[in-house]
Structure formats: C-alpha cells, structure tokens
Legacy VTK file of the C-alpha trace (Angstrom):
# vtk DataFile Version 3.0
C-alpha trace
ASCII
DATASET POLYDATA
POINTS 101 float
-21.994 -20.026 90.651
-23.070 -21.961 87.595
-23.146 -25.637 86.701
-21.772 -27.012 83.429
-22.337 -30.487 81.949
-19.960 -32.378 79.657
-21.161 -35.683 78.253
-23.227 -37.416 75.635
-26.056 -35.657 73.832
-28.751 -37.107 76.107
-27.020 -35.930 79.305
-26.478 -32.436 77.932
-30.073 -32.237 76.694
-31.460 -33.482 80.015
-29.482 -31.028 82.108
-30.250 -28.299 79.590
-33.945 -28.756 80.313
-33.343 -27.475 83.839
-31.125 -24.608 82.731
-27.660 -26.154 82.937
-25.433 -25.214 80.023
-23.051 -27.756 78.611
-21.402 -29.399 75.677
-21.989 -32.734 74.010
-18.772 -34.651 73.258
-17.927 -37.821 71.368
-14.151 -37.690 70.989
-11.194 -37.076 73.271
-10.450 -33.821 71.445
-13.985 -32.540 72.005
-13.934 -33.617 75.645
-10.564 -31.953 76.223
-11.730 -28.712 74.633
-14.974 -28.678 76.649
-13.153 -29.510 79.889
-10.508 -26.828 79.423
-13.192 -24.291 78.581
-15.242 -25.183 81.645
-12.395 -25.063 84.152
-11.170 -21.824 82.605
-14.516 -20.062 83.105
-14.562 -18.388 86.525
-18.375 -18.269 86.577
-18.583 -22.092 86.609
-18.466 -23.572 90.103
-19.416 -27.194 89.388
-18.485 -29.204 86.313
-20.606 -32.314 85.847
-18.994 -34.811 83.498
-20.220 -38.260 82.541
-17.918 -41.135 83.444
-17.436 -42.096 79.812
-16.573 -38.530 78.781
-14.144 -38.300 81.695
-12.549 -41.593 80.628
-11.775 -40.034 77.232
-9.532 -37.527 79.008
-8.790 -39.376 82.251
-5.231 -37.985 82.714
-6.459 -34.382 82.485
-9.421 -34.995 84.808
-7.285 -36.771 87.423
-4.558 -34.144 87.251
-7.135 -31.439 87.863
-8.919 -33.377 90.635
-5.718 -33.855 92.619
-4.343 -30.344 92.161
-7.207 -27.879 92.168
-10.008 -27.117 94.584
-12.346 -25.150 92.351
-14.459 -25.723 90.330
-15.736 -28.959 91.774
-15.674 -31.868 89.299
-18.500 -34.404 89.661
-18.566 -37.590 87.600
-21.940 -39.177 86.913
-23.051 -42.241 84.933
-24.547 -41.600 81.515
-27.804 -43.064 80.185
-26.220 -46.496 79.755
-25.413 -46.758 83.466
-22.227 -46.792 85.500
-18.928 -47.870 84.003
-18.319 -51.551 84.746
-16.078 -52.171 87.735
-16.402 -48.671 89.185
-17.807 -48.386 92.699
-20.803 -46.165 93.192
-20.898 -43.516 95.904
-23.227 -45.517 98.165
-20.864 -48.514 98.146
-17.842 -46.336 98.889
-19.605 -44.671 101.838
-20.720 -48.049 103.175
-17.146 -49.342 103.033
-15.725 -46.167 104.585
-18.033 -45.976 107.595
-18.954 -49.634 107.929
-22.678 -48.924 108.000
-25.052 -49.965 105.265
-27.132 -47.040 103.995
LINES 1 102
101 0 1 2 3 4 5 6 7 8 9 10 11 12 13 14 15 16 17 18 19 20 21 22 23 24 25 26 27 28 29 30 31 32 33 34 35 36 37 38 39 40 41 42 43 44 45 46 47 48 49 50 51 52 53 54 55 56 57 58 59 60 61 62 63 64 65 66 67 68 69 70 71 72 73 74 75 76 77 78 79 80 81 82 83 84 85 86 87 88 89 90 91 92 93 94 95 96 97 98 99 100
C-alpha cells in the first residue's frame, strides 16, 4: 500500500523527501486530474490532500468520501495553516468524547 500527496509545491516536496509520491496542484483542473489518477491507482491506499487543494474540488472529494471505503482520503493543512473556521481533529475528538486531550 502506497501513500500519495496532492497539494501545493511545498507539501509535495516535503512528503517527497520521505518517499511519498505526489502531484503539485494550483488549479481545480489540476487537482481534479491528480485526484482521479490517485483514486484510480489500485496500489495507492492513502491519499493525502491539503485542505486548500481539496477545497478546489470539494464536490468530488465529498462524493468520494461518502461513497467509497478505499483508498482512505486524509485532509491536512498546508504550510499556511488550517483553513479558517474548520475544526481540527483534536477539537472534534474533545467534543465527541467530552474529554480534553
């Protein structure tokens, strides 16, 4: 099972330094092409996509997230930080279980 990163140039370069292949995207068309290629490759088990890249193709990402089980799609912040107004995983867990981590 392989990982694949879709995001800005810095994210792709950073993950590439530890052996994760990926594609740098700037437009919705590039993001869509990279996303379709990644989910269509049976050797890829986890697709890591930056929040801003995912927002470029939000309908496709959400449709896939709610319909498919594999590969796993993981959204991460890019180098500029999390998207404003979006809860981070720690906050969501705290709210779900009622215990502060």
